[in-house]
N, C-alpha and C positions, 0 to 999 in steps of 0.2 A: 422519498428522495431519489432513489434509483429504481427504475423499472425495466426489466427485460421481457420482451414479448417475442417468444419463439426464436431467441438468439441462436445462431448456428455458425459453425466454422468447419468446413470440410477441406481436407488435404487429399485431393484425388478421390479415391473411394473410402477414405478414412473419415468418419464423422467424429472429430475430436470434441466438438460441442454440438449437440443435436437437439434442437427445438427446446431450449431451456427458457422457462418463464418464471420469474419471481420478483417480488417487490422488497426493496431494502428500506426500512422505515428510518426516518430522520431521528438521530439521537441514539441509535442502537450500536452495539458492538456485535456484529453478526459473524459467526464462524462458518467458513466454507470448508467442508471436509469430504473425504472420499479416498479410496485406494489410489496408489500410483497409477497414472494413466486414465484417471477419471475425467480429465478435461479441465481441472481447476485453474491451472496456470494459463491455458489457452483462453479460458473465460476472462481472466484478468487482462490478458493482452487485447482482447477485442473491446473490453470496457475502456481501457486506457488508450486505445488507438494504435497500439503497436501492430495489431493485425486488423485487417478489414474483414468484418463478418461476411459469411456467405449468404446469410439470410436473417430475417427478423428485424427487430427494432429495439433500440436502447434509448430510454429517456432519462435525463438527469434534471429533476424538477420539471419544468415545462419546456425544456429544450431537448431536441433530438440530437444525440451525439454519435450514433453509430456511423462509422466511416469517416469521422473527422480525424485530422492528424493529431498526434500526441500533444503538440505544443498548444493547440487550441483547447483540447480537453483539459490540460493542465491549467490553462488560463481561466477556464470556467469553474475551477475549484476542486478538481479531482487530482490528487497526488498519489504516487505509488512508491513502494520499495521493492527490492528484488531479493529473491532467495539467496543469490550469491552476490554480495556487495562488490561493486567495481568502482571504488573511489579513484581519484587522481592521486596515485601513491606518492608522488614527489611533492605535491602541494600539502600545506598544513591542514589540520582538521578545520581550523577557522576558514581558510581559503576555500575548502571544499563546500562548506556551508554557504559562503558568500556567493558562490557561482550559481546557486539554485534559482534565484528570482529571474523571471523573464523580463525582457524589455528594459534592461539597465542602460542608462544614458551612455555609459562608458563603452558600450558595444559599438557605438557609432563613431567613425573616424572624425566626422565633422564636429560632433559634440566635444570630443577630447581637444580639438583644435580651437573651437570658437566658444565653447561654454565650459571651460575647465572648472570653474567654481561650482557649477551645477553637478558635474561629474564627481568632484571631491565630496560635496555635501551628501550626495546619494550614497557614495561608497562608505562614508562615515556612518550613515544611518543603517546601512546593511551590516556593517561591522558590529555596531552596537546591538542590532537585532540578533545577529548570529551568536554573539557572546551570551546574550540573555537566554537563547534557546539551548546553547551548550551547557550553561549553568543549570538549567532546568533538568537536563539529561545527565548531569554529573560528568560532563566531558570538558568543562572549561579549563581544568588543570592540564589538559592535553591540547589546548587550542593551537599552540605553536609547534606541535609534534607532527612530523610527516605522517600522513594517513596510513602509509604502508606499515607503520610500526604498531598499529592498533591490533588488539585481540579480536577474535571473531565476534564476541558479544559487543565490544565497543564499536565495531564496524556496523553492526545492526543499529546501534543507537545513532551513529552518524547518518545512516540511511534515513532514520526517522527525523533527524535534525534537518536534513536537506528538504524533506517533504514539508516540514513545518515552515520553512522559509517562504513558501508561497501562500501562507494563510489559507489552507484548504478547508473545505467543509466536509469532504469525504477523503479518507485515506485508505488505500488498498495495501495491506501488509502481506507480503509473501513469505511465510514461514519465519516470523520474527524470532522464534525460539530455537531454530535449527542450529546445532553446534554451539549453543550458549551454555555456560556453566550456571548452576542453580542460583547463585547469588545475583548474577547479572540478569538472569531470566526473571527473577522476582522483581528486580528494579524496572525492567522493561514492562512487565505487567502493571506495576503501580503507575508508571507514566502514562500508559495507554488508558487506564481507568481515569486518571486525573484529566487527561485531555478530553476524554469523552464527557466528563462532568462539565467541562468548559464549552461543550457544544459541538465537538467534532465527532462525526459518524465514522465507524470503522467497518470494513469487510476484511476478514483475516483468513488466509489459508494457513493451516497448521496441522501437523501430525502429532504434536504433543497434546494428548487428550486431557491431561491435568490442566494445562493452560486453557484449552477450549472449554472444558466443563466449568471452570472457575470464573472465566472472564466473559464468555459469549452468551448472549441471549438475543435472538434465537440461533439455531443452526440450520444451514442448508447443506444437504447431502447430495453428492453427485456420484454416479457410477456409470462407466461405459459411455461417457459423454452426455448422459441424460440426467435430469433432476430426479432423484429418488424420493426425497421428501424434504419438508421444511417444518421445523417445530422446536419446542423447548428441549433443552438437553436431556432431561429424564425420558421424555417421549422418544427421542432419537436413540438414546442408549438402549432402550428396551424394544425397539422395533425389529421384528424378525428380518425384514428386508435389509436393514443396516447391519445386523449381526451376520447375515449371510454375505453381503457384498463387501462390507468394510472390515469386519472383524473375523471373517472366515467361518462364520457360523458358530462361534464360541463366545461366551459372555466374558 
C-alpha cells in the first residue's frame, strides 16, 4: 500500500530521516518505534505532506505522493492524527468532526447563496456520519460539549474521529496512547483493531510497548534517522541492535 524508497529529510546538516526504505502492506497495523529523536515524526510529516522530503520517493498504491501538499494526500486516502491534539476548543465535539471532510459545498460563498438546499443536505449527511463515528468511538454523549472540555484520552478519540470522516484507507496515528488512562487506552486499542478488521491500514508511532506488542504486526524500528530493522514483534524484541539503540542495551 505504501512504499518508501530512500526517503530522506535533512535540516541543514542534520539528517532527521536518512535513506529510509520499507513497504507497508495493505491491511496491517504496523508499529513504528525507536528512541526519541529517531526521526519517526519527521517520517510521518513527509508521508503526510507536512514536510517536503529532501530525497527519495514515496508511493501510495500506484501513485507517487512525495512532495504533494497535505490536502491532496488527504484526498488520496491518507489521514493522520497528531501527538498533541489541537481541536477547535470553542466548537463542539460534533462540529470538530464535521469540519474534517474536504470540498464541502458550504465552503463556497456561491453555493450558500445559489444552492442552499444542496448545502443543507450535505451538512445533514455530514452530521449523521459524524454522529455515527462518535457513537462508534463512545463519544456521542459528548457531541454537544466544547472540545476544550475533553480529557486527554477523549481528545485522542476525537482525533481518530476526524480522521475517519474522510473515509481513509491508511491512517497514521502519532502516539495514540500518550497520556491516556488504561481504561481509555484499552478502548482505543479495541477500536483500532475493529477498524483494521473493516479494511483500514494503520501505521502507528508509539512508545507504549504493551500497546505495540499486542496490536502491531509487523514493527519498523528507526534509530538516528535510519531504518534499523523491520520484523515481527518477537524478533524485534530480541534483536541486539534494538536492545542497544532503543532499550539501552537491557532486556
